N, C-alpha and C positions, 0 to 999 in steps of 0.2 A: 504494500500500500504506500502511495506517495505521501511524503510529509506535507503538512499544511504550511502556509506562509508563516504563521505565528510560531509553529514548531521550529522552523528554520531560523527565524529572527531570535528566538530565545535559545537557540542552539541546544534544543532538547533532543536527546538521543532516542528516547522511547516515545511512542505515541501518547497522546493525552489519555488519562484514565477513562474519560467519557466525553461525549459531545457537550454535555453540560459544563464540564470543567473547561473545555476549549472555548466555549462561548463566553463563559464568565471571564476568563483571562483576556479574551479579545476585547470585551467591554472595558475591563480595567485598564488595559494598555491604551485603548483609544481615549478613554477618559483622561488618563495621565497626560497624553500628548495634547489634547484639547485644553485641559486646565493649565498646562505650562504656557501655551500660546496666549490664552485669554488672560492669565495672570500677568504676563509681561505687558499686554496691552493695557490692562487696568492700572498697573503701576505707573505707566507713562502719564496718567491723569491723577496720580496720587491716591488711588483707590484700590481696595481689594475687590474680589468678585462679590463677596457678601455685601460690602458697602454699596457697590453699584446696584445690586439687587434691591436693597432697601430704597434707594433713590428712584429706581425704575418703578417700583410698586407705588411709591408716593406720587410720582409724576403721572402715572397711569390712572390713579384714582382721582386726582385733581382736587383733593381735600385732605385735611389732616386725618390720620388714622391712629387708633390705639396701638401701642407697641405690640401687644399680643396678637392683634389682627395681622400686623406686618409679619411677625414671626410665623404665623400660620400660612402665609402666602409665599414664603421663601422657596426658591428652587432647591437650595441645599439647607438641611436642618442646621440651625444655629443654636447651640445650647445657651449662649449668653447674649440675648438680644439687647439687654440693657447696656452692656459694655460696647457693643457695636454702635448703638445709638449715641453713647457717650463720645466715642471717637468722631462720629459724624458731626456732632454738636461742636466739638472743639475745632473742627475744620470749618465751622460756620456753614455747614451744608444742610442742617436741619435745626429746627427749634422744637422745644417741648413745652407743653402746657398741661397741668393737672386738670382733670375734669372737676368742675365745681360741684356736681351732684354726687360724684363718687371719687374721692381723693386717691383711691387705689389705681384708677385708670389714668394713664398718661397718653396724651395725644401728641403725635409727631407730625411736624409740617416741614415740607421741603422749602428751601430758601431760593431766592432768585439766583444766588451764586451757583447753587447746585444745578438749577435748571439750565444755566449757561454752560456749565461743564458738560451736562448730558447732551445738549444740542451740538456741542463740538465733537462729541463722541459718536453720535448717531451714524454718520456716513462711514467713518473708518471702521466702526464695529460691524456694520452691514457688510463691508468689503471683507473683513476678517472671516465672518461667517461663510461667505462665498468661497474664500480661499480654503477653509477647513473642510467644507462638505459640498461645495457647489458643483463638484464633478459628478455628483449623482443626479439622475433625472428627477423631474417632479414626482413621477410615479414611485421611483425608488425611495425618495425622501419620505413620501407618504407611507410607504410600506415599512420603512425603517422606524418611523415614529409609532406606527401601529404595533410593530413587534416589540419595541422597547416598552411601550405602555402595557402590553400584555405580559411581558417579562416582569415588570414592576408590580403587577397585581398581587403576586404571592407575598411579596414583602409588605405591601400596603395593607392587604387583608390581614396578615398576621399581626401587624402593628396596631390595627384597630380592634383586634379580637374576633374578627369575622373569620369564617373558614370557607 
């Protein structure tokens, strides 16, 4: 049996233990490559991927959001949303206000400075997305998204207690 491309890249002498193992390792290797490229891009603007994600959420919503709502919408799970928002506030990219009705709720609002940075990032980020995955056809991209969502179901179902 011919070795797979990943098997050759990893210089793995024996075949993978299972197709599931090979697929998982392919996902991890691809994620690592994409995260490295995206991380470098975000650093050019003084941000991390998580900070960008918070700002993207706030811009898209168009109004202040409670910090826990932001945490629930993040692409990647962030264990310390408060610290993340602290750093954005120090950079003057967000402001915080406590809810007058419930002091436990903190609303986060995007600043004009952050909106300007995001507008500078939009076109170069779209270009980077095309560089990373634009060689796939629209049908392949749709199928890839469908398969990744299907693969993620087992983890998301287990995390919520569903079976």
